[in-house]
C-alpha atoms as an extended CHARMM CRD file, in Angstrom:
* protein
*
        79  EXT
         1         1  UNK       CA             56.4270000000      102.2180000000      110.6950000000  PROA      1               0.0000000000
         2         2  UNK       CA             53.2640000000      104.2530000000      110.7320000000  PROA      2               0.0000000000
         3         3  UNK       CA             51.2190000000      104.0230000000      113.9230000000  PROA      3               0.0000000000
         4         4  UNK       CA             48.1610000000      102.6490000000      112.1320000000  PROA      4               0.0000000000
         5         5  UNK       CA             50.0410000000      100.3570000000      109.7710000000  PROA      5               0.0000000000
         6         6  UNK       CA             48.3180000000       97.0630000000      109.1240000000  PROA      6               0.0000000000
         7         7  UNK       CA             51.2430000000       95.3390000000      107.4380000000  PROA      7               0.0000000000
         8         8  UNK       CA             51.4880000000       92.5230000000      110.0040000000  PROA      8               0.0000000000
         9         9  UNK       CA             47.7690000000       91.8180000000      109.6380000000  PROA      9               0.0000000000
        10        10  UNK       CA             48.2730000000       91.7830000000      105.8730000000  PROA      10              0.0000000000
        11        11  UNK       CA             51.0020000000       89.1390000000      106.1510000000  PROA      11              0.0000000000
        12        12  UNK       CA             48.7990000000       86.9540000000      108.3630000000  PROA      12              0.0000000000
        13        13  UNK       CA             45.8780000000       87.4290000000      105.9760000000  PROA      13              0.0000000000
        14        14  UNK       CA             48.0170000000       86.2540000000      103.0560000000  PROA      14              0.0000000000
        15        15  UNK       CA             49.2280000000       83.2180000000      104.9910000000  PROA      15              0.0000000000
        16        16  UNK       CA             45.6850000000       82.2080000000      105.9830000000  PROA      16              0.0000000000
        17        17  UNK       CA             44.3400000000       82.7850000000      102.4950000000  PROA      17              0.0000000000
        18        18  UNK       CA             47.0030000000       80.7040000000      100.7810000000  PROA      18              0.0000000000
        19        19  UNK       CA             46.8990000000       77.9870000000      103.4480000000  PROA      19              0.0000000000
        20        20  UNK       CA             43.1530000000       77.5900000000      102.9690000000  PROA      20              0.0000000000
        21        21  UNK       CA             43.2270000000       76.2280000000       99.4130000000  PROA      21              0.0000000000
        22        22  UNK       CA             46.6290000000       77.2330000000       98.0280000000  PROA      22              0.0000000000
        23        23  UNK       CA             45.1350000000       80.0840000000       95.9870000000  PROA      23              0.0000000000
        24        24  UNK       CA             44.2440000000       83.7000000000       96.5060000000  PROA      24              0.0000000000
        25        25  UNK       CA             40.8650000000       84.6500000000       95.0650000000  PROA      25              0.0000000000
        26        26  UNK       CA             39.4380000000       88.0740000000       94.2430000000  PROA      26              0.0000000000
        27        27  UNK       CA             37.5760000000       88.3280000000       97.5560000000  PROA      27              0.0000000000
        28        28  UNK       CA             40.7410000000       87.5730000000       99.5430000000  PROA      28              0.0000000000
        29        29  UNK       CA             42.7130000000       90.1110000000       97.4960000000  PROA      29              0.0000000000
        30        30  UNK       CA             40.0360000000       92.7280000000       98.1330000000  PROA      30              0.0000000000
        31        31  UNK       CA             40.2000000000       92.0370000000      101.8840000000  PROA      31              0.0000000000
        32        32  UNK       CA             43.9870000000       92.4430000000      101.7330000000  PROA      32              0.0000000000
        33        33  UNK       CA             43.6680000000       95.8020000000       99.9920000000  PROA      33              0.0000000000
        34        34  UNK       CA             41.0160000000       96.9230000000      102.4820000000  PROA      34              0.0000000000
        35        35  UNK       CA             43.4200000000       96.1720000000      105.3200000000  PROA      35              0.0000000000
        36        36  UNK       CA             46.1130000000       98.2250000000      103.6230000000  PROA      36              0.0000000000
        37        37  UNK       CA             43.8630000000      101.2280000000      102.9940000000  PROA      37              0.0000000000
        38        38  UNK       CA             41.8550000000      101.1120000000      106.2180000000  PROA      38              0.0000000000
        39        39  UNK       CA             43.4080000000      104.3340000000      107.5210000000  PROA      39              0.0000000000
        40        40  UNK       CA             42.9260000000      106.1330000000      104.2110000000  PROA      40              0.0000000000
        41        41  UNK       CA             46.3400000000      105.4870000000      102.7050000000  PROA      41              0.0000000000
        42        42  UNK       CA             48.7490000000      102.6640000000      101.9940000000  PROA      42              0.0000000000
        43        43  UNK       CA             51.9170000000      103.3470000000      103.9790000000  PROA      43              0.0000000000
        44        44  UNK       CA             55.4610000000      102.2970000000      103.1030000000  PROA      44              0.0000000000
        45        45  UNK       CA             55.3040000000       99.0370000000      105.0960000000  PROA      45              0.0000000000
        46        46  UNK       CA             51.9750000000       98.0510000000      103.5750000000  PROA      46              0.0000000000
        47        47  UNK       CA             53.3320000000       98.8480000000      100.1000000000  PROA      47              0.0000000000
        48        48  UNK       CA             56.3420000000       96.6670000000      100.8360000000  PROA      48              0.0000000000
        49        49  UNK       CA             54.1010000000       93.7160000000      101.7470000000  PROA      49              0.0000000000
        50        50  UNK       CA             52.1650000000       94.1670000000       98.5100000000  PROA      50              0.0000000000
        51        51  UNK       CA             55.3290000000       94.6090000000       96.4210000000  PROA      51              0.0000000000
        52        52  UNK       CA             56.9540000000       91.4690000000       97.8240000000  PROA      52              0.0000000000
        53        53  UNK       CA             53.7680000000       89.4460000000       97.4900000000  PROA      53              0.0000000000
        54        54  UNK       CA             53.1750000000       90.6240000000       93.9220000000  PROA      54              0.0000000000
        55        55  UNK       CA             56.7740000000       89.8240000000       92.9600000000  PROA      55              0.0000000000
        56        56  UNK       CA             56.6530000000       86.3110000000       94.4210000000  PROA      56              0.0000000000
        57        57  UNK       CA             53.1370000000       85.1480000000       93.5750000000  PROA      57              0.0000000000
        58        58  UNK       CA             52.8210000000       82.8320000000       90.5890000000  PROA      58              0.0000000000
        59        59  UNK       CA             49.8710000000       82.7300000000       88.2470000000  PROA      59              0.0000000000
        60        60  UNK       CA             49.1180000000       79.1510000000       89.3080000000  PROA      60              0.0000000000
        61        61  UNK       CA             48.6420000000       80.3710000000       92.9100000000  PROA      61              0.0000000000
        62        62  UNK       CA             45.7390000000       82.6930000000       92.1450000000  PROA      62              0.0000000000
        63        63  UNK       CA             42.5320000000       82.6020000000       90.1940000000  PROA      63              0.0000000000
        64        64  UNK       CA             42.5080000000       84.0640000000       86.6840000000  PROA      64              0.0000000000
        65        65  UNK       CA             40.4410000000       87.0270000000       87.8480000000  PROA      65              0.0000000000
        66        66  UNK       CA             42.8670000000       87.6950000000       90.6960000000  PROA      66              0.0000000000
        67        67  UNK       CA             45.8840000000       87.4540000000       88.3660000000  PROA      67              0.0000000000
        68        68  UNK       CA             44.3520000000       90.1630000000       86.1730000000  PROA      68              0.0000000000
        69        69  UNK       CA             43.6700000000       92.3500000000       89.2150000000  PROA      69              0.0000000000
        70        70  UNK       CA             47.2380000000       91.8940000000       90.4320000000  PROA      70              0.0000000000
        71        71  UNK       CA             48.5130000000       92.9860000000       87.0280000000  PROA      71              0.0000000000
        72        72  UNK       CA             46.4140000000       96.1410000000       87.1970000000  PROA      72              0.0000000000
        73        73  UNK       CA             47.5530000000       96.8660000000       90.7480000000  PROA      73              0.0000000000
        74        74  UNK       CA             51.2130000000       96.3550000000       89.8240000000  PROA      74              0.0000000000
        75        75  UNK       CA             50.8550000000       99.0040000000       87.1410000000  PROA      75              0.0000000000
        76        76  UNK       CA             48.8480000000      101.3800000000       89.3140000000  PROA      76              0.0000000000
        77        77  UNK       CA             51.2950000000      101.1190000000       92.2330000000  PROA      77              0.0000000000
        78        78  UNK       CA             54.4130000000      101.1450000000       90.0740000000  PROA      78              0.0000000000
        79        79  UNK       CA             55.6880000000       97.6980000000       91.0490000000  PROA      79              0.0000000000
């Protein structure tokens, strides 16, 4: 694990976001990505959190805008 990894904060952010209203919106996704890239790069642990989340999230659990963003990110990150 990288010294500055934020992967645990990312997991807590996802839990809070989904617990709030059962959906992840574009603003919450952006905050998640900001956590991951705060130190200038997305490390292996942060990528793993994103990969697992992206593989498990269902379209009904996010807004339409967020679903489109997730699709773009999947392609960009090779998930």
